[in-house]
N, C-alpha and C positions, 0 to 999 in steps of 0.2 A: 383539593387534598383539603381538609380539616383538620385544624389540631384537638389535641383531644388533653385535658387534665384527669390522672387517678383513670387512665383507660380500663375495663373491665374489673374497676373495685381493686385495684392494683396500682403501685406507682409507675409501673411500666410495662408494654406488650410490644412484640415480636410474632410476626408472623399471620400466618392466614385464619380465620372463623368462619367457619362455613362453606368453605370457599364463596366468599363473599366478599370478605371484605383482608384488606391486609392491615396491620400493625406496626412501625418500624420509628425508628429515630433516623430524623432529618435537622442537621446543622443545632443541634441537641434538644430538639423538642418534639416530643411524643406527636404524631400522626397518625392517622387513618385512610384508606381509600378504597377505591374498588378492586377485586384482584382482574386484573387483565392476563391473558393467556396469549400470547404475540403469534401471531398469523406467521406461519412460513410456506407459501406457497412454491417456492423454487422455481419460478415461474422463469424462460428464458433469458428476461431484459437483466433479474435479478440474479440470475446465475453468471454473468455478463458482466456486472456491476462488480459481483465478488472473485471475478478472476482476475478482472483487473485490478485492482487492490491487492489482490497476492503474488503480483506481478511487481507490482510496486513497492509491495514490503520484498522483496529480493533483492532489489535496488537501494532500498533502504539500509539492508543487512549489509549488504556492500560495502555503501557510505557511511555509516557509521565505525569499521574493523578495519577499513582499509589507511595503509602508509602511503601506498604510492599515489604518485606524481603524472597524472594523463599531462598529453601531447601538450607544448604549446604552453605550460601551468606552469604559475610558480607556487602555487600551495596545493594541498588535498583536495578533491571532491569536499571532504564534509568541513572543508576552513573556508574554501568559498562559496560553499551554501547555507554556512549560519551567518558570513557576510550580505548574500543575498538577501537576506529573508527578510521579509518586513516585520517593520515595529509589531508586537501585539501575536506570530506567529512561532510554533517551532520551527526547525528547519526540515524535520524529517515531515510535519503536515503538507508544507513549502514545498518542500520537494516530490510528494502525489497527488497535489495539488496539478504541480507541473508535469507531471508522466500520464495521468490521469486529463485532468482538464476539465472547466466545462461542462457539463451531458457529455466527457466519453470525450470530446472534440481531437482532445488531444492523443491518447488514445488510440481512437481508430485510424488518424495520420500516420503515427506509430507502425499500425496495422496494416495501412497501405503499404508504406515505404518497405516494411521488411518483406511484404509479397510481390514487388517487385524486381526482390532479390533475389536471384538466381536460386536453385538448392546447391549448388557449390560453396556462394560466399558466405552462405545462412550456417553451410558446414564450420568454416570460418571462425564467424562470428563463436558457435558452440567452441571450437579450441581455444578461441584466445580466451572465451570467460569461468572454461576452465586448469588454465594457471593460472590465474590472476590469483591474490593473496591478500584476502579469503577467495577462493575459490564461487565462482557463480553456479547456483546449482538448479536444476530442473523446476521450476512450480507445477503442484496440481492442480490442474480444471477437473469443474465438474458442469454437466450437460443441465440441459434441465429437470427437474426434478430431482436431481442431486445427486444423477447416474453419472457415472466418474467417465470422463474425458480424456482424450492425450493432453499430455501433459505441456508446459509454455518448456521449451527447450531455453539450457540453459543460456545460446543465444541468442534467443528470442528475450529473453528477461536482460540481456546486458546490451542490445541496441533497444528496447522500451527506456530504462537507465538514460543511456546515452542522448533517447531523444531530448529524458524528462533535463537534462543537463542542459541542452538545446534551449529548450525555452526557459531557462531558472536563469542560464550565464550568458547566451550569447553566444554558444559556441556553436561551428559547424552542422550541419543535420546531418546526422551518421551518414551511411554512405554504404557499400560492396567491401569498405575494407577496416576491421575493427580497430579503433585505436589502442599504441600499446602503452601500459603503464609499467612508469619507471620505481624503483625501490626508494625511499622519502628519503 
């Protein structure tokens, strides 16, 4: 990225020029760079990654707003996550990392564990997610090409969140019975 002084015979410039150059301010300095139009192929792998991040976001919303205390815990999930977060990271980035894992390994493991749970217990997880405060909601998902796919149920989001807590805090791996949260 080139630094410029007096771009286009003026003191400052911003925006694109001739669909090839972009002028902007960066760290208080005028800069110019080539115009790059990002690709968005919406491949199956890309959409799988985006869906995992969306599910992790559902867990983040719960952790940041909930005052409930999980089983066998003395503090809220938010407080426990903040305490367990390594230096130099934010708690929510740490939670997403624990839910998804490097290369999606944690997310895939949680999906495999979720598939083992029969349809009845999956419904129990969805019911439990709905009575939390705040309630965990279903998360929209996309298929390859950006087409709509079945939403991740609230129970599935809750299960992934609990699996992320297992990785982050060392609590038990979630099973057929969802945890009950007590008011703080």
